[in-house]
ROSE-4610 file (N, C-alpha, C; in Angstrom, 1 decimal, always signed):
// ROSE-4610
residu = [X/X/X/X/X/X/X/X/X/X/X/X/X/X/X/X/X/X/X/X/X/X/X/X/X/X/X/X/X/X/X/X/X/X/X/X/X/X/X/X/X/X/X/X/X/X/X/X/X/X/X/X/X/X/X/X/X/X/X/X/X/X/X/X/X/X/X/X/X/X/X/X/X/X/X/X/X/X/X/X/X/X/X/X/X/X/X/X/X/X/X/X/X/X/X/X/X/X/X/X/X/X/X/X/X/X/X/X/X/X/X/X/X/X/X/X/X/X/X/X/X/X/X/X/X/X/X/X/X/X/X/X/X/X/X/X/X/X/X/X/X/X/X/X/X/X/X/X/X/X/X/X/X/X/X/X/X/X/X/X/X/X/X/X/X/X/X/X/X/X/X/X/X/X/X/X/X/X/X/X/X/X/X/X/X/X/X/X/X/X/X/X/X/X/X/X/X/X/X/X/X/X/X/X/X/X/X/X/X/X/X/X/X/X/X/X/X/X/X/X/X/X/X/X/X/X/X/X/X/X/X/X/X/X/X/X/X/X/X/X/X/X/X/X/X/X/X/X/X/X/X/X/X/X/X/X/X/X/X/X/X/X/X/X/X/X/X/X/X/X/X/X/X/X/X/X/X/X/X/X/X/X/X/X/X/X/X/X/X/X/X/X/X/X/X/X/X/X/X/X/X/X/X/X/X/X/X/X/X/X/X/X/X/X/X/X/X/X/X/X/X/X/X/X/X/X/X/X/X/X/X/X/X/X/X/X/X/X/X/X/X/X/X/X/X/X/X/X/X/X/X/X/X/X/X/X/X/X/X/X/X/X/X/X/X/X/X/X/X/X/X/X/X/X/X/X/X/X/X/X/X/X/X/X/X/X/X/X/X/X/X/X/X/X/X/X/X/X/X/X/X/X/X/X/X/X/X/X/X/X/X/X/X/X/X/X/X/X/X/X/X/X/X/X/X/X/X/X/X/X/X/X/X/X/X/X/X/X/X/X/X/X/X/X/X/X/X/X/X/X/X/X/X/X/X/X/X/X/X/X/X/X/X/X/X/X/X/X/X/X/X/X/X/X/X/X/X/X/X/X/X/X/X/X/X/X/X/X/X/X/X/X/X/X/X/X/X/X/X/X/X/X/X/X/X/X/X/X/X/X/X/X/X/X/X/X/X/X/X/X/X/X/X/X/X/X/X/X/X/X/X/X/X/X/X/X/X/X/X/X/X/X/X/X/X/X/X/X/X/X/X/X/X/X/X/X/X/X/X/X/X/X/X/X/X/X/X/X/X/X/X/X/X/X/X/X/X/X/X/X/X/X/X/X/X/X/X/X/X/X/X/X/X/X/X/X/X/X/X/X/X/X/X/X/X/X/X/X/X/X/X/X/X/X/X/X/X/X/X/X/X/X/X/X/X/X/X/X/X/X/X/X/X/X/X/X/X/X/X/X/X/X/X/X/X/X/X/X/X/X/X/X/X/X/X/X/X/X/X/X/X/X/X/X/X/X/X/X/X/X/X/X/X/X/X/X/X/X/X/X/X/X/X/X/X/X/X/X/X/X/X/X/X/X/X/X/X/X/X/X/X/X/X/X/X/X/X/X/X/X/X/X/X/X/X/X/X/X/X/X/X/X/X/X/X/X/X/X/X/X/X/X/X/X/X/X/X/X/X/X/X/X/X/X/X/X/X/X/X/X]
num = [1/1/1/2/2/2/3/3/3/4/4/4/5/5/5/6/6/6/7/7/7/8/8/8/9/9/9/10/10/10/11/11/11/12/12/12/13/13/13/14/14/14/15/15/15/16/16/16/17/17/17/18/18/18/19/19/19/20/20/20/21/21/21/22/22/22/23/23/23/24/24/24/25/25/25/26/26/26/27/27/27/28/28/28/29/29/29/30/30/30/31/31/31/32/32/32/33/33/33/34/34/34/35/35/35/36/36/36/37/37/37/38/38/38/39/39/39/40/40/40/41/41/41/42/42/42/43/43/43/44/44/44/45/45/45/46/46/46/47/47/47/48/48/48/49/49/49/50/50/50/51/51/51/52/52/52/53/53/53/54/54/54/55/55/55/56/56/56/57/57/57/58/58/58/59/59/59/60/60/60/61/61/61/62/62/62/63/63/63/64/64/64/65/65/65/66/66/66/67/67/67/68/68/68/69/69/69/70/70/70/71/71/71/72/72/72/73/73/73/74/74/74/75/75/75/76/76/76/77/77/77/78/78/78/79/79/79/80/80/80/81/81/81/82/82/82/83/83/83/84/84/84/85/85/85/86/86/86/87/87/87/88/88/88/89/89/89/90/90/90/91/91/91/92/92/92/93/93/93/94/94/94/95/95/95/96/96/96/97/97/97/98/98/98/99/99/99/100/100/100/101/101/101/102/102/102/103/103/103/104/104/104/105/105/105/106/106/106/107/107/107/108/108/108/109/109/109/110/110/110/111/111/111/112/112/112/113/113/113/114/114/114/115/115/115/116/116/116/117/117/117/118/118/118/119/119/119/120/120/120/121/121/121/122/122/122/123/123/123/124/124/124/125/125/125/126/126/126/127/127/127/128/128/128/129/129/129/130/130/130/131/131/131/132/132/132/133/133/133/134/134/134/135/135/135/136/136/136/137/137/137/138/138/138/139/139/139/140/140/140/141/141/141/142/142/142/143/143/143/144/144/144/145/145/145/146/146/146/147/147/147/148/148/148/149/149/149/150/150/150/151/151/151/152/152/152/153/153/153/154/154/154/155/155/155/156/156/156/157/157/157/158/158/158/159/159/159/160/160/160/161/161/161/162/162/162/163/163/163/164/164/164/165/165/165/166/166/166/167/167/167/168/168/168/169/169/169/170/170/170/171/171/171/172/172/172/173/173/173/174/174/174/175/175/175/176/176/176/177/177/177/178/178/178/179/179/179/180/180/180/181/181/181/182/182/182/183/183/183/184/184/184/185/185/185/186/186/186/187/187/187/188/188/188/189/189/189/190/190/190/191/191/191/192/192/192/193/193/193/194/194/194/195/195/195/196/196/196/197/197/197/198/198/198/199/199/199/200/200/200/201/201/201/202/202/202/203/203/203/204/204/204/205/205/205/206/206/206/207/207/207/208/208/208/209/209/209/210/210/210/211/211/211/212/212/212/213/213/213/214/214/214/215/215/215/216/216/216/217/217/217/218/218/218/219/219/219/220/220/220/221/221/221/222/222/222/223/223/223/224/224/224/225/225/225/226/226/226/227/227/227/228/228/228/229/229/229/230/230/230/231/231/231/232/232/232/233/233/233/234/234/234/235/235/235/236/236/236/237/237/237/238/238/238/239/239/239/240/240/240/241/241/241/242/242/242/243/243/243/244/244/244/245/245/245/246/246/246/247/247/247/248/248/248/249/249/249/250/250/250]
x = [+90.8/+92.1/+92.4/+92.6/+92.8/+94.3/+94.6/+95.9/+95.8/+96.6/+96.3/+97.6/+97.3/+98.3/+97.8/+98.7/+98.4/+99.2/+98.6/+99.3/+99.2/+100.3/+100.4/+101.8/+101.9/+103.2/+103.8/+103.2/+103.8/+104.1/+105.4/+105.9/+105.4/+105.4/+104.9/+103.4/+102.6/+101.2/+101.1/+101.9/+101.9/+102.3/+103.3/+103.8/+102.7/+102.0/+101.0/+99.8/+99.5/+98.4/+98.8/+100.0/+100.4/+100.5/+100.9/+100.9/+99.5/+98.5/+97.1/+96.6/+96.9/+96.4/+97.0/+98.2/+98.9/+98.5/+97.9/+97.4/+96.0/+95.4/+94.0/+94.1/+93.5/+93.7/+93.1/+92.3/+91.7/+92.6/+93.7/+94.7/+95.8/+95.9/+96.9/+98.3/+98.3/+99.5/+99.2/+100.1/+99.9/+101.2/+101.3/+102.5/+102.2/+103.3/+103.1/+103.7/+103.1/+103.6/+103.6/+104.6/+104.8/+104.3/+103.6/+103.1/+102.2/+101.5/+100.5/+101.2/+102.4/+103.0/+103.5/+104.1/+104.5/+103.3/+102.2/+101.0/+100.4/+100.3/+99.8/+100.6/+102.0/+102.8/+102.6/+102.5/+102.3/+101.0/+99.9/+98.6/+98.5/+99.0/+99.0/+99.7/+100.8/+101.5/+100.7/+100.0/+99.2/+98.0/+97.4/+96.2/+96.6/+97.8/+98.2/+98.6/+99.1/+99.5/+98.3/+97.2/+96.0/+95.8/+94.6/+94.2/+94.9/+95.5/+96.2/+97.7/+98.2/+99.6/+99.9/+101.1/+101.5/+101.4/+101.6/+101.6/+100.2/+99.1/+97.7/+97.4/+96.5/+96.0/+94.5/+93.9/+92.5/+91.9/+92.6/+92.1/+93.3/+93.0/+94.0/+93.4/+94.2/+93.9/+94.6/+93.9/+94.4/+94.2/+95.3/+95.3/+94.8/+94.2/+93.7/+94.7/+95.2/+96.1/+97.5/+98.1/+99.4/+100.1/+101.4/+102.1/+101.9/+101.7/+101.4/+100.0/+99.8/+98.4/+97.8/+96.6/+95.9/+95.3/+94.8/+94.1/+92.9/+92.2/+91.0/+91.4/+92.6/+93.1/+93.4/+94.0/+94.4/+93.1/+92.1/+90.8/+90.2/+90.2/+89.6/+90.3/+91.7/+92.5/+92.2/+92.0/+91.8/+90.4/+89.5/+88.1/+88.1/+89.2/+89.3/+89.9/+90.4/+90.9/+89.8/+90.1/+89.1/+88.7/+89.6/+89.3/+90.1/+89.8/+90.6/+90.4/+91.3/+91.1/+90.1/+89.6/+88.7/+89.4/+88.7/+89.3/+88.7/+89.6/+89.2/+90.0/+89.3/+90.0/+90.4/+91.6/+92.0/+92.6/+91.9/+92.2/+91.9/+92.6/+92.3/+91.2/+90.7/+89.7/+88.3/+87.3/+85.9/+85.3/+85.8/+85.0/+85.0/+85.7/+85.7/+84.9/+84.1/+83.4/+82.4/+81.7/+80.7/+81.4/+82.5/+83.3/+83.8/+84.3/+84.9/+83.9/+82.7/+81.6/+81.1/+81.2/+80.9/+81.8/+83.1/+84.1/+84.0/+82.9/+82.6/+83.6/+84.0/+84.9/+84.1/+84.8/+84.2/+83.9/+84.8/+84.7/+85.5/+85.3/+86.0/+86.4/+87.6/+88.1/+88.9/+88.5/+89.2/+90.4/+91.4/+92.6/+92.3/+92.9/+93.8/+92.9/+93.5/+92.8/+92.6/+91.4/+91.1/+91.0/+91.6/+91.6/+90.2/+89.2/+87.9/+87.3/+87.5/+87.0/+87.7/+89.0/+89.7/+89.2/+88.9/+88.4/+87.1/+86.2/+84.9/+85.2/+86.2/+86.5/+87.0/+87.8/+88.3/+87.2/+86.2/+85.1/+84.3/+84.0/+83.3/+84.0/+85.3/+86.1/+86.1/+86.3/+86.3/+85.0/+83.8/+82.5/+82.5/+82.9/+82.9/+83.8/+85.0/+85.9/+85.3/+84.7/+84.0/+82.9/+82.1/+81.0/+81.6/+82.7/+83.4/+83.9/+84.5/+85.1/+83.9/+82.8/+81.7/+81.2/+81.1/+80.6/+81.5/+82.8/+83.7/+83.7/+83.6/+83.5/+82.3/+81.1/+79.9/+80.0/+80.7/+80.8/+81.8/+82.8/+84.0/+83.6/+82.5/+82.1/+81.8/+81.1/+80.7/+81.3/+82.1/+82.7/+84.2/+85.0/+86.3/+86.5/+87.0/+87.1/+88.4/+88.2/+89.4/+89.4/+90.5/+90.6/+90.9/+90.2/+90.4/+90.3/+91.4/+91.5/+90.9/+91.3/+90.9/+89.5/+88.8/+87.5/+87.5/+86.8/+86.7/+85.5/+85.7/+84.6/+84.6/+83.4/+83.3/+83.0/+83.9/+83.8/+83.3/+82.2/+81.6/+82.6/+82.8/+83.7/+83.3/+82.0/+81.5/+81.9/+82.4/+82.8/+84.3/+85.0/+86.4/+86.7/+87.4/+87.8/+89.0/+90.0/+91.2/+92.0/+92.9/+93.7/+95.2/+96.0/+97.4/+98.3/+99.3/+100.2/+101.1/+101.3/+102.2/+102.9/+103.8/+104.5/+103.5/+103.4/+102.4/+101.0/+100.9/+99.6/+99.0/+97.8/+97.1/+96.4/+96.5/+95.7/+94.5/+93.3/+92.1/+91.6/+91.3/+90.9/+89.4/+88.7/+87.3/+87.1/+85.9/+85.6/+85.8/+85.5/+85.6/+87.0/+87.9/+89.3/+90.0/+91.0/+91.7/+91.9/+92.1/+92.3/+93.4/+94.2/+95.3/+94.9/+95.0/+94.6/+95.8/+95.9/+97.0/+96.6/+96.4/+96.1/+96.9/+97.7/+98.5/+97.6/+98.1/+97.3/+97.0/+97.9/+97.6/+96.4/+96.2/+95.1/+93.8/+93.8/+92.6/+92.3/+93.4/+93.1/+92.3/+92.7/+92.0/+90.6/+90.5/+89.2/+88.2/+88.6/+87.7/+87.7/+88.3/+88.3/+86.9/+86.1/+84.7/+83.8/+84.3/+83.6/+84.0/+84.8/+85.1/+86.4/+87.3/+88.6/+89.6/+90.5/+91.5/+92.9/+93.9/+95.3/+95.8/+96.3/+96.8/+98.3/+98.8/+100.2/+100.5/+101.8/+102.2/+101.7/+101.5/+101.1/+99.6/+98.9/+97.5/+96.5/+95.4/+94.2/+93.0/+92.3/+91.3/+89.9/+88.9/+87.5/+87.2/+86.9/+86.7/+85.6/+84.6/+83.5/+83.8/+84.9/+85.3/+86.3/+86.7/+87.6/+86.9/+87.4/+86.7/+87.3/+88.6/+89.3/+90.4/+90.6/+91.8/+92.6/+93.9/+94.8/+95.9/+96.2/+97.4/+98.3/+99.6/+100.5/+101.9/+102.3/+103.6/+103.8/+102.8/+102.9/+102.6/+102.5/+102.2/+100.7/+100.2/+98.8/+98.6/+97.6/+97.2/+95.7/+95.2/+93.7/+93.5/+92.4/+92.0/+90.8/+91.0/+89.9/+89.7/+88.7/+88.5/+89.7/+90.4/+91.5/+92.9/+92.8/+94.0/+94.3/+95.6/+96.0/+97.0/+96.6/+97.4/+98.0/+99.3/+100.0/+99.5/+99.4/+99.2/+100.5/+100.9/+102.2/+102.0/+103.1/+103.0/+102.4/+102.7/+102.1/+100.6/+100.1/+98.6/+97.8/+98.6/+97.9/+96.9/+97.2/+96.3/+95.1/+95.3/+94.2/+93.2/+93.7/+92.9/+92.1/+92.7/+92.0/+90.9/+91.2/+90.2/+89.0/+89.3/+88.2/+87.3/+88.0/+87.2/+86.4/+86.9/+86.2/+85.0/+85.2/+84.1/+83.0/+83.4/+82.5/+81.6/+82.2/+81.5/+80.8/+81.0/+80.4/+81.0/+82.3/+82.9/+83.8]
y = [+89.0/+88.6/+89.7/+89.2/+90.2/+90.4/+91.6/+92.0/+92.2/+91.4/+91.3/+91.7/+92.3/+92.6/+91.9/+91.0/+90.3/+90.9/+91.2/+91.9/+91.1/+90.8/+90.0/+90.2/+90.5/+90.8/+89.5/+88.3/+87.0/+86.4/+86.3/+85.8/+84.5/+83.5/+82.1/+82.2/+83.0/+83.1/+83.8/+84.9/+85.6/+84.7/+83.9/+83.0/+82.0/+81.4/+80.5/+81.1/+82.3/+83.0/+83.3/+83.8/+84.0/+82.8/+81.7/+80.4/+80.0/+80.1/+79.8/+80.8/+82.0/+83.0/+82.8/+82.5/+82.4/+81.1/+80.2/+78.9/+79.1/+80.2/+80.5/+81.1/+80.5/+81.0/+82.4/+82.9/+84.2/+85.3/+84.9/+85.9/+86.1/+87.3/+87.7/+87.8/+88.5/+88.7/+88.8/+88.3/+88.4/+88.8/+89.9/+90.4/+90.5/+90.5/+90.6/+91.8/+92.2/+93.3/+92.8/+93.1/+92.5/+93.5/+94.5/+95.5/+96.5/+97.2/+98.2/+99.4/+99.8/+101.0/+100.7/+99.5/+99.1/+99.0/+98.4/+98.2/+99.6/+100.5/+101.8/+102.5/+102.4/+103.0/+102.5/+101.1/+100.5/+100.8/+100.7/+101.0/+102.5/+103.4/+104.8/+105.0/+104.4/+104.5/+103.9/+102.8/+102.2/+103.0/+103.6/+104.4/+105.7/+106.3/+107.5/+107.1/+105.9/+105.5/+105.2/+104.8/+104.6/+103.1/+102.7/+101.3/+100.6/+101.3/+100.7/+100.5/+101.0/+100.9/+99.4/+98.9/+97.6/+97.4/+98.5/+98.4/+98.4/+98.5/+98.6/+97.4/+97.7/+96.7/+96.7/+95.5/+95.4/+95.1/+94.2/+93.6/+93.5/+93.9/+93.7/+92.6/+91.5/+90.5/+90.9/+91.3/+92.1/+91.4/+91.1/+90.6/+91.8/+91.4/+92.5/+92.8/+91.8/+92.0/+92.1/+93.3/+93.6/+94.6/+94.5/+95.5/+96.9/+97.9/+99.3/+99.4/+99.9/+100.0/+98.6/+98.5/+97.2/+97.2/+96.0/+96.0/+96.8/+97.0/+97.8/+99.3/+99.7/+101.0/+101.3/+100.3/+100.4/+100.6/+99.8/+99.9/+101.2/+101.8/+103.1/+104.2/+104.1/+105.0/+104.9/+103.7/+103.4/+104.0/+104.0/+104.5/+105.9/+106.7/+108.1/+108.3/+107.2/+107.3/+107.5/+108.1/+108.3/+107.0/+106.1/+104.9/+103.7/+103.4/+102.4/+101.0/+100.1/+98.7/+98.0/+96.9/+96.2/+95.5/+95.2/+94.6/+93.3/+92.3/+91.0/+90.8/+90.7/+90.5/+89.0/+88.7/+87.4/+87.4/+86.7/+86.9/+85.6/+85.5/+84.4/+84.7/+86.0/+86.4/+86.7/+86.1/+86.2/+87.5/+88.1/+89.2/+90.5/+90.7/+91.9/+91.9/+90.9/+90.8/+91.9/+92.3/+93.4/+94.7/+95.0/+96.2/+96.1/+94.9/+94.7/+95.0/+94.5/+94.7/+96.2/+96.8/+98.3/+99.0/+98.5/+99.2/+98.7/+98.0/+97.6/+96.5/+95.6/+94.5/+93.6/+93.0/+92.1/+90.8/+90.4/+89.1/+89.1/+88.1/+87.9/+86.5/+86.2/+84.8/+84.5/+83.4/+83.0/+82.1/+82.3/+81.4/+80.2/+79.1/+78.8/+78.8/+79.4/+79.6/+78.3/+78.0/+76.8/+77.2/+76.4/+76.7/+77.0/+76.2/+76.4/+77.7/+78.1/+79.3/+80.5/+80.4/+81.5/+81.7/+80.6/+80.6/+81.4/+81.2/+81.9/+83.4/+83.8/+85.2/+85.8/+85.0/+85.5/+85.7/+84.7/+84.8/+86.1/+86.4/+87.6/+88.9/+88.9/+90.0/+90.2/+89.1/+89.2/+89.7/+89.3/+89.9/+91.4/+91.8/+93.3/+94.1/+93.5/+94.2/+94.3/+93.2/+93.2/+94.2/+94.3/+95.3/+96.8/+97.0/+98.3/+98.6/+97.6/+97.8/+98.1/+97.4/+97.6/+99.0/+99.5/+100.8/+101.9/+101.7/+102.7/+102.6/+101.4/+101.3/+102.0/+101.8/+102.5/+104.0/+104.5/+105.9/+106.5/+105.7/+106.2/+106.6/+106.1/+106.4/+107.9/+108.4/+109.8/+110.7/+110.1/+110.9/+110.4/+111.3/+110.9/+111.2/+110.3/+110.5/+111.3/+112.3/+113.2/+113.3/+113.4/+113.6/+115.0/+115.5/+116.9/+116.9/+117.2/+117.3/+116.0/+114.8/+113.6/+113.1/+113.8/+113.5/+113.2/+112.1/+111.7/+112.4/+113.2/+113.8/+113.2/+113.3/+112.8/+114.0/+114.3/+115.4/+114.9/+115.4/+115.0/+115.2/+114.2/+114.4/+115.6/+115.8/+116.9/+118.3/+118.3/+119.6/+119.9/+118.9/+119.0/+119.6/+120.8/+121.4/+120.9/+120.6/+120.0/+119.3/+118.4/+117.7/+118.0/+118.1/+118.5/+117.4/+116.9/+115.8/+116.4/+115.7/+116.1/+114.8/+114.3/+113.0/+111.9/+111.0/+109.9/+110.4/+111.7/+112.3/+113.1/+113.5/+114.5/+115.5/+116.8/+117.8/+118.1/+118.0/+118.2/+119.6/+120.4/+121.8/+121.9/+122.5/+122.8/+124.3/+124.8/+126.2/+126.5/+125.5/+125.7/+125.6/+125.1/+124.9/+123.7/+123.2/+122.1/+121.0/+119.8/+118.6/+117.7/+117.3/+116.4/+114.9/+114.1/+112.7/+111.8/+110.6/+109.7/+108.8/+109.4/+108.7/+109.3/+108.6/+109.1/+109.7/+110.7/+111.3/+110.4/+109.4/+108.4/+107.6/+107.3/+106.5/+107.3/+108.6/+109.4/+109.6/+109.7/+109.8/+108.6/+107.4/+106.2/+106.2/+106.5/+106.4/+107.4/+108.6/+109.7/+110.0/+109.2/+109.5/+109.5/+108.6/+108.6/+109.7/+110.4/+111.5/+112.9/+112.9/+114.1/+114.8/+114.0/+114.6/+114.2/+115.1/+114.8/+115.4/+114.6/+115.0/+116.1/+117.2/+118.3/+118.5/+117.8/+118.0/+116.9/+116.6/+115.5/+115.9/+117.2/+117.6/+117.9/+118.0/+118.4/+117.5/+117.3/+116.6/+117.5/+117.8/+118.9/+118.3/+118.9/+118.6/+119.5/+118.9/+119.7/+120.7/+120.4/+121.3/+122.5/+122.4/+123.5/+124.5/+124.2/+125.1/+126.4/+127.5/+128.8/+129.4/+129.2/+129.8/+128.8/+128.8/+128.2/+129.3/+129.4/+130.5/+130.0/+130.7/+130.3/+131.5/+131.3/+132.4/+131.9/+132.4/+132.1/+130.5/+129.8/+128.4/+127.6/+128.2/+127.4/+127.6/+126.6/+126.6/+126.6/+127.2/+127.1/+127.2/+126.7/+126.8/+127.6/+128.3/+129.0/+128.4/+128.0/+127.4/+128.3/+129.1/+130.1/+131.1/+131.2/+132.1/+131.4/+130.1/+129.3/+129.3/+129.5/+129.3/+128.1/+127.1/+125.9/+125.6/+125.3/+125.1/+123.7/+123.7/+122.4/+122.0/+120.8/+120.3/+120.1/+120.1/+120.0/+118.6/+117.6/+116.3/+116.2/+117.0/+117.0/+118.1/+119.0/+120.2/+119.8/+119.0/+118.7/+117.9/+116.9/+116.1/+117.0/+117.9/+118.8/+119.7/+120.3/+121.2/+120.4/+119.2/+118.4/+118.1/+117.7/+117.4/+118.6/+119.8/+121.0/+121.4/+121.2/+121.6/+120.6/+119.3/+118.4/+118.7/+119.2/+119.5/+120.7/+121.7/+122.9/+122.7/+121.6/+121.3/+122.1/+122.5/+123.3/+122.4]
z = [+104.3/+104.9/+105.9/+107.2/+108.3/+108.6/+108.9/+109.4/+110.9/+111.7/+113.1/+113.9/+115.1/+116.1/+117.4/+117.9/+119.2/+120.3/+121.4/+122.5/+123.8/+124.4/+125.7/+126.2/+127.5/+128.1/+128.6/+128.4/+128.7/+127.4/+127.1/+125.8/+125.4/+126.3/+125.9/+125.4/+126.2/+125.8/+124.4/+124.2/+123.0/+121.8/+122.0/+120.9/+120.6/+121.6/+121.3/+120.6/+121.0/+120.3/+118.8/+118.6/+117.2/+116.4/+117.0/+116.3/+115.8/+116.7/+116.3/+115.3/+115.4/+114.5/+113.1/+113.0/+111.7/+111.0/+111.8/+111.2/+110.5/+110.8/+110.3/+108.9/+107.9/+106.5/+106.3/+107.2/+107.1/+107.6/+108.2/+108.7/+107.6/+107.2/+106.2/+106.9/+108.0/+108.8/+110.2/+111.1/+112.5/+113.2/+113.8/+114.5/+116.0/+116.8/+118.2/+118.9/+120.0/+120.9/+122.3/+123.1/+124.4/+125.5/+125.1/+126.1/+125.5/+126.4/+125.9/+125.2/+125.7/+125.1/+123.7/+123.5/+122.2/+121.3/+121.8/+121.0/+120.5/+121.4/+121.1/+120.1/+120.2/+119.2/+117.8/+117.8/+116.5/+115.9/+116.7/+116.2/+115.8/+116.5/+116.2/+114.8/+114.6/+113.3/+112.2/+112.4/+111.4/+111.0/+112.0/+111.8/+111.0/+111.3/+110.6/+109.2/+108.9/+107.6/+106.7/+107.3/+106.4/+106.2/+105.8/+105.6/+104.4/+103.5/+102.4/+102.6/+103.7/+104.0/+104.5/+104.2/+104.6/+106.2/+106.9/+108.4/+109.0/+108.1/+108.6/+109.5/+110.5/+111.5/+111.5/+111.2/+111.2/+112.6/+113.3/+114.5/+115.5/+116.8/+117.9/+118.8/+119.0/+120.0/+121.3/+122.3/+123.4/+124.7/+125.5/+126.8/+127.7/+128.8/+129.8/+130.8/+131.6/+132.7/+132.1/+132.1/+131.7/+132.6/+132.7/+133.5/+132.9/+133.8/+133.3/+132.9/+131.7/+131.1/+130.9/+131.3/+131.0/+129.6/+129.2/+127.9/+127.8/+128.9/+129.0/+128.8/+129.4/+129.2/+127.7/+127.1/+125.7/+124.8/+125.1/+124.3/+124.5/+125.7/+126.0/+125.2/+125.1/+124.3/+122.8/+122.4/+120.9/+120.6/+121.5/+121.2/+120.8/+121.1/+120.8/+119.4/+118.7/+117.4/+116.4/+115.3/+114.2/+113.6/+113.3/+112.7/+113.3/+114.6/+115.3/+114.8/+115.0/+114.7/+115.6/+115.2/+116.1/+117.2/+118.3/+119.5/+119.8/+120.0/+120.6/+121.9/+123.0/+124.3/+124.4/+124.9/+125.1/+126.6/+127.5/+128.9/+129.7/+130.9/+131.8/+132.8/+132.7/+133.7/+133.1/+133.7/+133.2/+133.6/+134.7/+135.3/+134.6/+133.4/+132.7/+131.5/+131.2/+130.0/+129.7/+130.8/+130.6/+130.2/+130.9/+130.6/+129.2/+128.8/+127.5/+126.4/+126.5/+125.5/+125.5/+126.7/+126.7/+125.9/+125.7/+124.9/+123.4/+123.1/+121.7/+121.2/+122.1/+121.7/+120.8/+119.8/+118.9/+119.6/+120.5/+121.2/+122.5/+123.3/+124.6/+124.7/+124.5/+124.5/+125.7/+126.4/+127.6/+127.4/+128.2/+128.2/+129.1/+128.9/+127.7/+126.4/+125.4/+124.1/+123.4/+123.0/+122.2/+120.7/+119.9/+118.4/+117.9/+118.3/+117.8/+118.2/+119.5/+120.0/+119.4/+119.2/+118.5/+117.1/+116.4/+115.0/+115.0/+116.0/+116.0/+116.2/+117.0/+117.2/+115.9/+115.1/+113.9/+112.9/+112.9/+112.0/+112.3/+113.5/+113.9/+113.5/+113.7/+113.3/+111.8/+111.0/+109.6/+109.1/+109.7/+109.2/+109.4/+110.6/+110.9/+110.0/+109.7/+108.8/+107.4/+107.0/+105.7/+105.6/+106.7/+106.7/+106.6/+107.3/+107.3/+105.9/+105.2/+103.9/+102.9/+103.0/+102.1/+102.3/+103.5/+103.8/+103.2/+103.4/+102.8/+101.3/+100.7/+99.3/+98.7/+99.3/+98.9/+98.9/+100.0/+100.2/+99.2/+98.9/+98.1/+96.7/+96.1/+94.8/+94.7/+95.6/+95.6/+96.6/+97.5/+98.5/+98.8/+99.4/+99.8/+101.3/+102.0/+103.5/+103.7/+104.5/+105.0/+106.5/+107.1/+108.5/+108.9/+109.8/+110.3/+111.8/+112.5/+113.9/+114.6/+114.0/+114.6/+114.2/+113.4/+113.0/+111.5/+111.1/+109.7/+109.1/+108.0/+107.3/+105.9/+105.2/+103.8/+102.9/+102.0/+101.1/+99.8/+99.3/+98.0/+96.9/+96.0/+94.9/+94.0/+93.9/+93.1/+93.6/+94.9/+95.4/+95.2/+94.6/+94.4/+93.0/+93.0/+91.8/+91.1/+92.0/+91.5/+92.6/+92.2/+93.2/+92.8/+93.9/+93.7/+94.3/+93.6/+94.1/+95.1/+96.2/+97.2/+97.7/+96.9/+97.2/+97.1/+98.2/+98.2/+98.6/+98.8/+99.2/+98.1/+98.3/+97.3/+98.1/+97.7/+98.4/+97.5/+98.1/+97.4/+97.6/+96.5/+96.6/+96.4/+97.3/+97.1/+97.4/+97.2/+97.4/+98.9/+99.8/+101.2/+101.8/+101.0/+101.5/+100.9/+101.6/+101.0/+102.1/+101.6/+102.5/+102.0/+102.8/+102.5/+102.7/+101.7/+101.9/+101.4/+102.1/+101.7/+100.6/+99.4/+98.2/+97.1/+96.3/+95.2/+94.2/+93.5/+92.4/+91.3/+91.0/+90.0/+90.3/+91.6/+92.0/+91.8/+92.2/+92.0/+90.6/+89.7/+88.3/+87.7/+88.1/+87.7/+88.2/+89.5/+90.2/+89.7/+89.3/+89.0/+87.5/+86.7/+85.2/+84.7/+85.1/+84.6/+85.2/+86.2/+86.8/+86.2/+85.1/+84.4/+84.9/+85.6/+86.0/+85.0/+84.7/+83.7/+84.2/+83.9/+84.3/+83.3/+83.9/+83.0/+83.2/+84.3/+84.6/+85.6/+85.7/+86.7/+88.1/+88.4/+89.7/+89.9/+88.8/+88.9/+88.1/+88.8/+88.2/+88.4/+87.4/+87.5/+87.0/+87.6/+87.1/+85.9/+84.8/+83.5/+83.7/+84.4/+84.5/+85.5/+86.1/+87.0/+86.3/+85.1/+84.4/+83.9/+84.4/+84.0/+82.7/+82.6/+81.4/+80.9/+79.6/+79.1/+78.4/+78.9/+78.4/+77.6/+76.5/+75.7/+75.7/+76.0/+76.0/+75.5/+74.4/+73.8/+73.7/+73.3/+73.1/+74.3/+75.5/+76.7/+77.0/+77.8/+78.1/+79.6/+80.1/+81.5/+81.6/+82.8/+83.0/+84.3/+84.3/+85.5/+86.2/+87.4/+88.2/+89.5/+89.5/+90.5/+90.5/+91.7/+91.8/+91.4/+91.1/+90.8/+89.3/+89.0/+87.6/+87.5/+86.8/+86.8/+85.4/+85.4/+84.1/+83.5/+82.2/+81.5/+80.8/+81.1/+80.5/+79.0/+78.2/+76.8/+76.4/+77.1/+76.8/+76.9/+77.8/+78.0/+77.3/+76.6/+76.0/+75.0/+74.0/+72.9/+73.4/+74.3/+74.8/+75.6/+76.3/+77.1/+76.2/+75.2/+74.3/+73.5/+73.1/+72.4/+73.3/+74.5/+75.5/+75.7/+75.9/+76.2/+74.9/+73.7/+72.5/+72.3/+72.6/+72.6/+73.6/+74.8/+75.8/+75.5/+74.7/+74.4/+73.0/+72.3/+71.1/+69.9/+70.1/+69.0/+68.2]
C-alpha cells in the first residue's frame, strides 16, 4: 500500500490526478501539493519523521513545468536526501524523458493521464517500494539503520551495548559512540529480545553479554557496562538477577 504525494501547480490537473490515484486499491493515501516549495517542505518533514510515521511518503507523482522550481529541479534536490521517495513524472511534455530517467524516475506519464497508464506507473512504484522494504527488513535482523550527516549507515546489533529511551527516540550506545534513532525503546525490546537484550529500567535496554558487573548497594541494583553505570528498577531486579545466574550456570 503506497503513500503518495501528487504535485502540480494547476489545481484542476492536480484534482484529476488525485481522483485517479485514490481510486487505485494499491494507494493507501494520496495528498496534493500545488507547488515545488510546498512539496519539498512536506517531503523533507516526512523523510525526517521516518518511514513508520503517518506523514511518510513512498512516491511523488510530479509535474515538470511549474512556476518557480520545476519538477526536474525538485527531483535533483531529492536525490541528495538519504532516503528519498520514488519519483513518477506526470507531464504534458515528451522532451524531458531522458533527463527524467537519468534522475532515476520510476516512470514518465504523459498528460492527459489515462487510468490504465497511471495504473502501470503505480504497479512499477509498488514493486520498487516492495523491493526496498524487503531489503530493509533483511538488513534489520542484524543491523539497524542510523543517519549521520545525511548518510545512512548500518550498525550491527551485536555492536550495541545498551539503548536509552529519549521520548519517541532511542539512543544506541556502542564502543565507537552513540546514535539516535526514531524507534521507541519498547519496539527495540520486542525486536531484540531473542538477541539477548533485556529491559532493566523504563529508560534502558541492555545486552546481557555486555554487562561487566552487577552491583548491589543498600537494596538497590545497578549494572556496569564499560564506563556506564545503569540503575536497575525494582520491578526488573529479580528477573535480571535470575537471567544472569542462568547465564553463568550458577
